C-alpha positions as CSV (number, residue, x, y, z in Angstrom):
1,M,23.3,-20.7,36.9
2,A,24.7,-23.6,39.3
3,L,24.8,-26.8,39.1
4,Y,23.9,-30.2,41.1
5,L,26.6,-32.1,41.7
6,K,27.4,-35.2,43.1
7,E,30.4,-36.9,43.3
8,T,30.8,-40.9,44.8
9,L,33.5,-42.3,46.2
10,T,33.6,-46.5,46.6
11,F,34.8,-48.0,50.3
12,D,38.2,-48.3,49.5
13,R,39.1,-44.9,47.5
14,A,37.1,-42.8,50.8
15,S,39.8,-44.7,52.7
16,M,36.9,-45.1,54.9
17,M,36.5,-46.4,58.3
18,V,34.1,-47.5,60.4
19,E,34.6,-46.6,64.8
20,S,32.3,-48.0,67.0
21,I,32.4,-45.4,70.2
22,D,31.2,-45.7,73.6
23,E,29.5,-42.2,74.7
24,G,27.8,-43.2,78.0
25,Q,24.6,-44.0,76.8
26,G,25.6,-47.1,74.3
27,K,28.1,-47.6,71.4
28,N,27.4,-45.0,68.7
29,L,28.6,-45.8,65.0
30,Y,30.9,-43.4,62.6
31,M,32.2,-43.5,59.5
32,K,35.0,-41.5,58.3
33,G,37.2,-41.2,55.5
34,I,37.5,-38.8,52.5
35,F,34.2,-37.1,51.7
36,I,35.8,-35.3,48.4
37,Q,38.7,-35.4,46.7
38,G,40.6,-32.2,45.3
39,G,42.9,-31.4,42.2
40,V,42.1,-34.0,40.1
41,K,40.0,-34.9,37.4
42,N,37.1,-37.7,38.7
43,A,35.2,-40.3,37.4
44,N,32.5,-37.3,35.9
45,Q,35.9,-35.4,34.1
46,R,35.3,-32.8,36.9
47,V,38.2,-30.9,38.7
48,Y,37.8,-29.4,42.4
49,P,40.0,-27.1,42.8
50,V,41.6,-27.3,46.3
51,N,40.9,-23.9,47.4
52,E,37.1,-24.6,46.6
53,I,37.0,-27.5,48.9
54,E,38.9,-25.4,51.6
55,K,36.1,-22.8,51.4
56,A,33.2,-25.3,51.1
57,V,34.8,-27.5,54.0
58,K,35.0,-24.2,56.2
59,T,31.3,-23.3,55.6
60,L,30.0,-26.5,56.3
61,N,31.8,-26.5,59.4
62,E,31.1,-23.0,60.4
63,Q,26.8,-24.4,60.2
64,I,27.8,-27.3,62.2
65,N,29.6,-25.2,64.7
66,E,26.5,-22.5,64.6
67,G,24.3,-25.4,65.6
68,H,23.1,-26.8,62.7
69,S,22.4,-30.2,61.7
70,V,23.6,-31.6,58.5
71,L,22.3,-34.5,57.6
72,G,23.0,-37.2,55.0
73,E,21.0,-39.8,53.4
74,V,21.1,-43.3,52.2
75,D,21.4,-43.0,48.6
76,H,21.6,-40.0,46.3
77,P,17.8,-38.1,45.6
78,D,17.8,-36.3,42.4
79,D,17.7,-33.0,44.5
80,L,19.5,-31.1,46.9
81,K,16.5,-31.5,49.6
82,I,16.8,-33.5,52.6
83,N,14.3,-36.4,52.9
84,L,13.6,-36.8,56.5
85,D,12.4,-39.8,55.8
86,R,15.6,-41.5,54.3
87,V,17.9,-40.1,56.5
88,S,20.1,-42.1,58.2
89,H,23.4,-40.0,59.6
90,M,24.7,-36.8,60.7
91,I,28.0,-34.7,59.6
92,T,29.6,-34.1,63.2
93,N,33.1,-32.7,61.3
94,M,34.7,-31.8,58.3
95,W,38.4,-30.8,57.7
96,M,41.2,-30.3,55.2
97,D,44.1,-33.0,54.7
98,G,46.3,-32.4,51.9
99,P,44.3,-31.7,48.9
100,N,41.3,-33.8,50.0
101,G,38.0,-32.8,52.3
102,F,37.9,-35.5,55.0
103,G,34.8,-36.0,57.1
104,K,33.5,-37.9,60.1
105,L,29.5,-38.9,60.0
106,K,27.2,-40.4,62.9
107,I,25.0,-42.9,62.0
108,L,21.4,-42.3,64.0
109,P,19.0,-44.4,65.2
110,T,16.6,-43.7,62.1
111,P,14.9,-46.4,60.3
112,M,17.5,-46.0,56.9
113,G,20.6,-45.3,59.9
114,Q,19.1,-49.0,61.4
115,L,19.8,-50.3,57.9
116,V,23.1,-48.8,57.1
117,K,24.2,-50.0,60.8
118,T,22.9,-53.6,60.2
119,M,24.8,-53.6,56.7
120,L,27.8,-52.1,58.1
121,E,28.0,-54.5,61.1
122,S,26.9,-57.6,58.7
123,G,30.4,-56.8,56.5
124,V,28.8,-54.8,53.8
125,K,31.4,-52.5,52.4
126,L,29.4,-48.7,51.8
127,G,31.0,-45.5,50.4
128,V,30.2,-41.9,50.3
129,S,29.0,-39.4,48.1
130,S,29.0,-35.8,48.0
131,R,26.3,-33.7,47.1
132,G,26.6,-29.8,46.5
133,S,26.4,-27.2,44.0
134,G,28.8,-25.1,41.8
135,N,29.5,-23.9,38.3
136,V,31.5,-26.3,35.9
137,D,34.0,-25.0,33.1
138,D,32.7,-26.5,29.8
139,R,36.4,-26.4,28.9
140,D,38.2,-28.3,31.4
141,G,35.7,-29.7,33.8
142,R,36.9,-27.4,36.5
143,V,34.0,-26.5,39.7
144,S,33.8,-23.1,40.7
145,D,31.5,-21.5,43.8
146,F,31.1,-24.7,45.1
147,E,29.0,-25.5,48.4
148,I,28.8,-28.8,49.9
149,I,25.0,-29.8,51.1
150,T,25.5,-33.0,52.4
151,V,27.6,-36.5,52.1
152,D,25.2,-39.2,51.5
153,V,26.2,-42.8,52.1
154,V,26.2,-45.1,49.2
155,A,26.9,-48.8,48.1
156,Q,30.0,-49.4,45.7
157,P,29.3,-48.4,42.0
158,S,30.1,-51.8,41.2
159,A,27.4,-53.5,43.4
160,P,24.0,-54.3,41.6
161,N,21.1,-52.6,42.4
162,A,22.8,-50.5,44.8
163,Y,22.8,-52.1,48.7
164,P,21.0,-49.7,50.5
165,K,17.8,-49.1,47.7
166,A,17.6,-53.2,47.3
167,I,17.7,-53.4,51.3
168,Y,14.8,-50.7,51.7
169,E,12.6,-52.4,49.1
170,G,13.5,-55.5,50.1
171,L,11.9,-54.9,53.3
172,M,9.1,-53.3,52.5
173,N,8.2,-56.5,50.2
174,M,9.0,-59.0,52.8
175,R,6.4,-60.5,54.9
176,N,6.0,-58.0,58.2
177,G,8.1,-55.5,56.5
178,H,6.0,-52.3,57.2
179,K,5.6,-53.5,60.9
180,V,9.3,-53.6,61.4
181,M,9.3,-50.0,59.9
182,D,6.8,-48.8,62.2
183,I,7.7,-50.2,65.4
184,A,11.4,-48.7,64.4
185,R,9.6,-45.2,64.0
186,E,7.8,-45.5,67.2
187,A,10.3,-47.0,69.6
188,R,13.4,-45.2,69.1
189,G,15.8,-46.3,71.7
190,D,14.3,-49.3,73.1
191,K,16.9,-51.9,72.9
192,K,14.3,-54.9,72.3
193,V,13.3,-52.9,69.4
194,E,16.6,-52.5,68.0
195,K,17.2,-55.9,68.8
196,F,14.0,-56.8,67.0
197,L,15.0,-54.8,63.8
198,K,18.6,-55.8,63.6
199,E,17.8,-59.5,63.7
200,E,14.8,-58.8,60.9
201,V,17.1,-56.8,58.4
202,T,20.2,-59.2,59.1
203,R,17.7,-61.8,57.6
204,L,16.6,-60.0,54.9
205,I,20.5,-59.2,53.9
206,K,20.9,-63.2,54.0
207,E,17.7,-63.4,51.6
208,L,19.2,-61.2,49.2
209,K,22.4,-62.4,49.0
210,I,24.5,-59.2,49.4
211,K,27.8,-60.1,49.6
Protein backbone atom coordinates (compact mmCIF):
# COMPACT_ATOMS: atom_id res chain seq x y z
CA MET A 1 0.00 0.00 0.00
CA ALA A 2 1.33 3.45 -0.94
CA LEU A 3 2.38 5.69 1.93
CA TYR A 4 1.83 9.40 2.46
CA LEU A 5 5.24 11.03 1.97
CA LYS A 6 6.31 14.58 2.75
CA GLU A 7 9.80 16.00 2.52
CA THR A 8 10.78 19.46 3.73
CA LEU A 9 13.55 21.65 2.34
CA THR A 10 14.64 24.83 4.07
CA PHE A 11 15.00 28.12 2.23
CA ASP A 12 18.76 27.53 1.90
CA ARG A 13 18.65 23.84 0.95
CA ALA A 14 16.02 24.57 -1.68
CA SER A 15 18.21 27.37 -3.11
CA MET A 16 14.97 29.32 -3.13
CA MET A 17 14.69 32.49 -5.19
CA VAL A 18 11.84 34.97 -4.92
CA GLU A 19 10.89 36.75 -8.15
CA SER A 20 8.54 39.66 -8.72
CA ILE A 21 7.40 39.73 -12.34
CA ASP A 22 5.32 42.43 -14.05
CA GLU A 23 2.77 40.60 -16.20
CA GLY A 24 0.69 43.51 -17.45
CA GLN A 25 -1.90 43.57 -14.67
CA GLY A 26 0.46 44.31 -11.83
CA LYS A 27 3.38 42.40 -10.39
CA ASN A 28 3.07 38.73 -9.47
CA LEU A 29 5.29 37.00 -6.92
CA TYR A 30 6.97 33.66 -7.61
CA MET A 31 9.20 31.24 -5.69
CA LYS A 32 11.63 29.08 -7.64
CA GLY A 33 14.11 26.44 -6.53
CA ILE A 34 14.59 22.77 -5.63
CA PHE A 35 11.30 21.08 -4.77
CA ILE A 36 12.70 17.60 -4.06
CA GLN A 37 16.20 16.11 -3.89
CA GLY A 38 17.13 12.86 -5.58
CA GLY A 39 19.71 10.17 -4.94
CA VAL A 40 20.57 11.12 -1.36
CA LYS A 41 19.26 9.95 2.01
CA ASN A 42 17.24 12.79 3.48
CA ALA A 43 16.33 13.73 7.06
CA ASN A 44 13.49 11.20 7.01
CA GLN A 45 15.97 8.45 6.08
CA ARG A 46 14.39 8.05 2.66
CA VAL A 47 16.11 7.97 -0.73
CA TYR A 48 14.27 9.13 -3.86
CA PRO A 49 15.98 7.54 -6.90
CA VAL A 50 16.49 10.03 -9.72
CA ASN A 51 14.41 7.96 -12.15
CA GLU A 52 11.47 8.04 -9.70
CA ILE A 53 11.67 11.83 -9.44
CA GLU A 54 11.93 12.14 -13.24
CA LYS A 55 8.72 10.15 -13.71
CA ALA A 56 6.89 12.12 -10.99
CA VAL A 57 8.00 15.47 -12.44
CA LYS A 58 6.93 14.39 -15.95
CA THR A 59 3.49 13.32 -14.70
CA LEU A 60 2.97 16.59 -12.80
CA ASN A 61 3.95 18.66 -15.84
CA GLU A 62 1.56 16.68 -18.02
CA GLN A 63 -1.25 17.62 -15.62
CA ILE A 64 -0.26 21.29 -15.81
CA ASN A 65 0.00 21.21 -19.63
CA GLU A 66 -3.44 19.61 -19.84
CA GLY A 67 -4.89 22.60 -18.02
CA HIS A 68 -5.13 21.23 -14.48
CA SER A 69 -4.36 23.59 -11.59
CA VAL A 70 -1.81 22.11 -9.19
CA LEU A 71 -2.49 24.03 -5.99
CA GLY A 72 -0.43 24.14 -2.82
CA GLU A 73 -1.05 25.22 0.75
CA VAL A 74 0.57 27.03 3.63
CA ASP A 75 2.01 24.31 5.87
CA HIS A 76 1.23 20.60 5.51
CA PRO A 77 -2.15 19.06 6.26
CA ASP A 78 -2.19 15.47 7.54
CA ASP A 79 -3.31 13.94 4.25
CA LEU A 80 -3.12 14.38 0.47
CA LYS A 81 -6.32 16.41 0.12
CA ILE A 82 -6.06 20.03 -1.06
CA ASN A 83 -7.94 22.35 1.32
CA LEU A 84 -9.15 25.32 -0.74
CA ASP A 85 -9.39 27.63 2.28
CA ARG A 86 -5.64 27.17 2.87
CA VAL A 87 -4.39 27.42 -0.74
CA SER A 88 -1.63 30.01 -1.16
CA HIS A 89 -0.04 29.23 -4.51
CA MET A 90 -0.14 27.35 -7.80
CA ILE A 91 2.71 25.33 -9.28
CA THR A 92 3.40 26.60 -12.79
CA ASN A 93 6.24 24.30 -13.84
CA MET A 94 8.62 21.56 -12.71
CA TRP A 95 11.79 20.29 -14.35
CA MET A 96 14.88 18.19 -13.69
CA ASP A 97 18.31 19.70 -13.10
CA GLY A 98 20.87 17.03 -12.28
CA PRO A 99 19.41 14.66 -9.66
CA ASN A 100 16.91 17.18 -8.29
CA GLY A 101 13.38 18.17 -9.17
CA PHE A 102 13.16 21.95 -9.52
CA GLY A 103 9.97 23.96 -9.72
CA LYS A 104 8.34 27.35 -9.84
CA LEU A 105 5.22 28.41 -8.00
CA LYS A 106 3.05 31.49 -8.24
CA ILE A 107 1.72 33.16 -5.09
CA LEU A 108 -2.05 33.61 -5.48
CA PRO A 109 -4.16 36.56 -4.21
CA THR A 110 -5.98 34.33 -1.70
CA PRO A 111 -5.99 35.10 2.04
CA MET A 112 -3.20 32.55 2.60
CA GLY A 113 -1.34 33.78 -0.49
CA GLN A 114 -1.48 37.33 0.83
CA LEU A 115 0.03 36.14 4.10
CA VAL A 116 2.88 34.42 2.25
CA LYS A 117 3.43 37.49 0.08
CA THR A 118 3.57 39.80 3.08
CA MET A 119 5.99 37.51 4.91
CA LEU A 120 8.31 37.27 1.90
CA GLU A 121 8.24 41.03 1.39
CA SER A 122 8.96 41.48 5.11
CA GLY A 123 12.10 39.33 4.87
CA VAL A 124 10.77 36.03 6.25
CA LYS A 125 12.63 33.12 4.64
CA LEU A 126 10.28 30.29 3.72
CA GLY A 127 11.03 26.81 2.45
CA VAL A 128 9.04 24.22 0.54
CA SER A 129 7.86 20.69 1.23
CA SER A 130 6.75 18.11 -1.32
CA ARG A 131 3.62 16.08 -0.63
CA GLY A 132 3.06 12.79 -2.38
CA SER A 133 2.68 9.04 -2.19
CA GLY A 134 4.90 6.04 -2.78
CA ASN A 135 6.30 2.81 -1.39
CA VAL A 136 9.34 2.74 0.90
CA ASP A 137 11.74 -0.19 1.19
CA ASP A 138 12.21 -0.93 4.89
CA ARG A 139 15.77 -2.10 4.30
CA ASP A 140 17.34 0.95 2.71
CA GLY A 141 14.61 3.60 2.62
CA ARG A 142 14.41 3.67 -1.17
CA VAL A 143 11.15 5.06 -2.55
CA SER A 144 9.33 3.48 -5.50
CA ASP A 145 6.08 4.24 -7.37
CA PHE A 146 6.50 7.86 -6.33
CA GLU A 147 3.85 10.45 -7.23
CA ILE A 148 4.02 14.16 -6.40
CA ILE A 149 0.62 15.54 -5.42
CA THR A 150 1.78 19.09 -4.71
CA VAL A 151 4.44 21.22 -3.02
CA ASP A 152 3.54 23.34 -0.01
CA VAL A 153 5.13 26.49 1.41
CA VAL A 154 6.54 25.92 4.90
CA ALA A 155 8.66 27.65 7.51
CA GLN A 156 12.26 26.74 8.18
CA PRO A 157 12.30 23.74 10.56
CA SER A 158 14.44 25.75 13.01
CA ALA A 159 11.75 28.41 13.29
CA PRO A 160 9.57 28.22 16.41
CA ASN A 161 5.91 27.31 15.91
CA ALA A 162 6.01 27.43 12.06
CA TYR A 163 5.57 30.97 10.78
CA PRO A 164 2.50 30.42 8.56
CA LYS A 165 0.50 28.75 11.35
CA ALA A 166 1.55 31.42 13.84
CA ILE A 167 0.61 34.19 11.43
CA TYR A 168 -2.79 32.68 10.59
CA GLU A 169 -3.75 31.96 14.20
CA GLY A 170 -2.42 35.33 15.33
CA LEU A 171 -4.48 37.11 12.71
CA MET A 172 -7.61 35.25 13.82
CA ASN A 173 -6.98 36.24 17.45
CA MET A 174 -6.14 39.91 16.89
CA ARG A 175 -8.73 42.66 16.97
CA ASN A 176 -10.54 42.84 13.60
CA GLY A 177 -8.69 39.69 12.48
CA HIS A 178 -11.80 37.95 11.13
CA LYS A 179 -12.85 41.20 9.47
CA VAL A 180 -9.51 41.36 7.64
CA MET A 181 -9.94 37.81 6.31
CA ASP A 182 -13.57 38.37 5.29
CA ILE A 183 -12.70 41.54 3.40
CA ALA A 184 -9.84 39.74 1.63
CA ARG A 185 -12.15 36.92 0.50
CA GLU A 186 -14.86 39.26 -0.78
CA ALA A 187 -12.76 41.84 -2.58
CA ARG A 188 -9.77 40.11 -4.17
CA GLY A 189 -7.96 42.22 -6.73
CA ASP A 190 -8.98 45.50 -5.12
CA LYS A 191 -5.76 47.49 -4.62
CA LYS A 192 -7.10 49.33 -1.57
CA VAL A 193 -8.08 46.05 0.07
CA GLU A 194 -4.69 44.52 -0.72
CA LYS A 195 -2.95 47.53 0.84
CA PHE A 196 -5.14 47.30 3.96
CA LEU A 197 -4.48 43.56 4.33
CA LYS A 198 -0.74 44.01 3.86
CA GLU A 199 -0.63 46.74 6.52
CA GLU A 200 -2.60 44.58 8.99
CA VAL A 201 -0.45 41.48 8.45
CA THR A 202 2.76 43.51 8.64
CA ARG A 203 1.58 44.90 11.97
CA LEU A 204 0.84 41.37 13.16
CA ILE A 205 4.30 40.15 12.15
CA LYS A 206 5.85 42.95 14.22
CA GLU A 207 3.63 42.09 17.17
CA LEU A 208 4.65 38.41 16.98
CA LYS A 209 8.31 39.43 16.72
CA ILE A 210 8.92 36.91 13.94
CA LYS A 211 12.44 37.26 12.53
